[in-house]
Residue, then its C-alpha position, 0 to 999 in steps of 0.5 A: x555071821x561070826x560072833x564078835x571075837x576081836x574089838x579091833x578089825x584085823x587087829x589093827x590098833x594103829x593105822x596109817x592115819x593113826x586110828x584104831x580100826x573098830x567095829x561100828x556094831x557087831x563083828x561082820x567078818x565075811x570072808x571071801x563070801x557075801x554071807x546073807x544080804x539080809x543079815x548085813x542090812x539088819x546089822x548096818x541099821x543095828x550099828x546105827x542105833x535102830x531097835x530090832x523091833x523097829x528094823x522093818x520101818x527103817x529098812x523101807x523109810x516111808x512118810x507114813x512111818x516117820x511123819x509127825x503131826x505138824x502141829x506139834x511144832x510151836x507156831x505151826x498151826x498160827x502159821x498155817x492160819x496165816x498163810x491160808x488167810x492170805x490165800x483165801x483173800x489173795x494177798x500178795x505174798x513174798x518168800x524171802x529165802x536164804x541164797x544156799x540150796x536149802x533156801x533155794x529148795x525151801x523158796x522153790x517148795x512154797x512157791x510151786x505150792x502157792x502157785x497150785x493154790x492160786x498164788x503167784x507168790x514173789x520171791x526175794x533172795x538176798x546178794x551174799x556179798x551186798x547183804x550178807x546172810x538173813x533177813x534185811x530190816x530195809x528189804x523187809x520194809x520195802x516188800x511191804x511198801x511194794x504190796x506184800x502184806x506177808x512175808x515168809x522167811x525160809x532157812x534164815x530168820x530165827x536170830x533176825x531181831x532187829x530186822x523183824x522188829x523193823x518189819x513189825x513196826x511197818x505193819x509187815x507181817x512176818x512168818x519165819x520158817x528156820x532150822x537154825x539154833x535160837x536164842x530164848x528170846x525169839x524176834x517179833x513175828x506173826x509166827x517162828x517155826x522152828x524145831x530148834x527153838x529152846x521152848x519146843x516140846x520133846x516130840x518137836x525137839x527131836x526133829x531138830x536135825x530137820x533141814x529148812x526145807x523138811x520144816x517147809x514140807x511140814x508147814x505145807x501139809x499144815x497149810x493144806x489141812x488148814x485150807x481143807x478145813x475151810x472148804x478150799x478144795x470143794x471145787x479144785x484138786x488138792x496139791x500133790x505134796x508127795x511131788x515136792x519131795x525131790x526138793x526136799x531130798x535136795x535140800x537135805x542132803x545139800x544142807x548136811x542134814x543128819x539122815x536119820x528118821x524123818x530125814x531119811x524117809x524124805x530123801x528115800x521117797x524124794x529120790x523116787x520123785x526125782x527119778x521121774x523128772x516131773x520138775x523141769x528145773x530139776x531135770x535140766x539140773x540133772x542133765x547138766x550135772x552129766x548124770x546118765x542115771x537117776x541120782x543117788x543120794x551122793x549125787x545130790x550132795x556132790x553134783x546137783x547141790x554144788x551147781x545150785x550153790x554156785x549161784x548164790x556164792x560167785x553168781x547170782x542169788x536167784x538162779x537156783x530159785x528160778x531153775x527150781x520153779x521154771x515150767x519152761x524146759x528152755x529156760x531151765x537148760x539155759x539156767x542149768x548151764x549157767x550154773x554149771x559154769x559158775x561151779x567151774x568158776x567156783x572151783x577155781x576160786x576155791x582152789x586159790x582160797x584153800x591154797x592160801x588158808x593151808x599156808x597159815x596152818x603151820x602157825x596154828x598146829x597148837x590150836x584146838x580150833x583153826x581160825x584162818x583169815x585173809x583179805x581179798x578171799x571170795x566169801x562165796x567159798x569160804x564154808x567149802x574151804x572150812x569143810x576142806x581144812x577140817x577134813x585135812x586136820x581132824x579140827x574144827x575150822x573157821x575161815x574168814x574173808x576179810x574186807x579192807x572197805x568195811x573193816x569186817x570179815x565174813x566167816x564160815x565154819x565147820x565142826x567135827x563130831x562132839x563139838x558143838x561150833x554153832x553154840x560157840x559162836x552164838x556165845x561168842x556173839x552174846x560176849x561181844x566178839x562178833x557183830x553177828x553169827x549163828x548156825x548149828x552143831x557142825x556149821x556156823x556163820x558169823x560177822x566179825x570186825x577185823x581187829x577181833x579175829x585174834x580175840x576170837x581165835x583165842x576165846x575159840x581155843x579156850x571155849x572148845x579146847x576141852x571138846x576138841x581134845x575129847x573128840x580127838x582122843x577117841x578118834x577111830x575109824x568105825x568098820x562095817x564089814x571086813x572082806x578078803x579080796x574076793x569078798x568085794x563084789x557087786x553084790x556086796x555094794x548092792x546089799x550094802x546100799x540096801x541100808x541107805x540112804x546114807x550121810x551125816x548121822x546115818x554114816x555110809x558103810x565102811x569096808x575093810x579088805x585084806x591082806x592085799x599087796x599093791x600090784x599097781x599104784x599111780x597118781x591120777x588127775x591133780x592128786x588122787x592115788x590109783x591102785x590095783x590090789x591083790x589079795x592071798x586068795x588070788x583076786x584083785x580089785x581097783x581102789x582110789x584115794x581121792x585128793x591124797x597123792x600128798x598126804x602121809x597115806x598117799x606117799x605111803x601107798x606111792x613110795x613104801x609099800x613095795x612087797x609088804x602086805x596091807x590092810x585097806x579101808x574105805x567105801x565099796x563102790x560100783x565101777x560101771x565104765x567097763x562091760x560089766x560092773x566091778x566093785x572097787x574101793x574108794x580108799x580111806x585109810x590103810x595099815x601094815x598086815x605084816 
């Protein structure tokens, strides 16, 4: 491996997207040869913050290597004790989950666990449009009246002070299992298990990146351990907790949780469980996604997760939980097909809202945070659209669906690295700008009075302006490997994949390739730019820039690159449509080479 001689990869100080290309870690300019795969994997991990003496643990992330004692979390033992009591006395338990993938997988995990323990738990998933996010006090009280003496909320509840007070006053025991930001004043519960509690110890707080399903899995471990102490398993088998890791992996990736530490172990091991297809509903979901192989990490976020989400966004909120808990193959196939159809419907609705939101951007080009609001927008797609706007503009974005009848709007926001949107939304709520709101650093949700939208936009601009400016000023594209055209090979892709699973907090490796000339470049699909590039070494490869036809990058590739040499940057992937696999580049940026 060459020593680091250049701070800029290929000397690029300003790409077509206006960014400098810099090394994420050390210089890995490999030329046309692959180099040592082992060296590549080690360098990938070192560049992602792993200590050199800890490489072996991260190379093969296992639960044994990363799992903490669940008891380090506040209220974990109290939660396990109360659920164990309910199991031993056969109380009626209801799992109250959020309507997204994290909520569905968290609910399914606890339902499947309790089923193995002899308890047929009920579930309650609120309707996104009618009830909104979080536990409803009325719903919790009603569940108690219907016979549930214990309700466990998952992926919601950390800020539900009024609703949980109502449940407490009605004599309903509630345990909250969540991962969203908390206030110093905690709601009244039997237990609130959340690594993002402000009073957590350092070890527990270091797991604040867990999705709710990861917290639920830790609770499952604590519950089984507690029941073991009561002699519950003397005459029955213990549940196979590892078999639940496919749910943990799906919820973790789909909720865009950071894939470092324990989450990498959850996902790495969960993908192995998923490949076994033991969960009837999960297998049907994989088939409905038209995957002909075992799912990879990216499939969880782009194929499986969106289908589960579609039920809560534009369909029936309980479909995800029903699918992931059924043992009936026919029912599983039917629900999976229904979710796929809803996902197609969601895409169409999303496209309409996105077009309307993008038309408003011109009037907000000076804003630090884009706040886009419209009447008639479907609340089920605003989070996705906010993410698209954020990617397009490089700024935090809030998309708000206004309802004329209520005079309020439901909003969803997505942020950029270095800007804590969730904390800002909690502050805005405390200052009276919001009816409700919360979230985490990269994503947030809110309810706002329609006449307060402009005030909220002004406040966010003033509050987050400095953070956004600082984050934007340091815009650069980080590279892991640089190769000539002949170095973009399947062997390189396979070596890079050994450093996975990749996601937020453990970014997928980016490859710089060149110099090349474009042999062919055209538009495929709606607005994807497809190309064939040839290098000075005589080797060529295919590439594609998704949703880029109308962008400056896409237009330059299509119309302005004839005869000129380019450096290209993106993700190296395997194209396995032909007789033998070929490497291709999923293009993210380009720069002039001469």
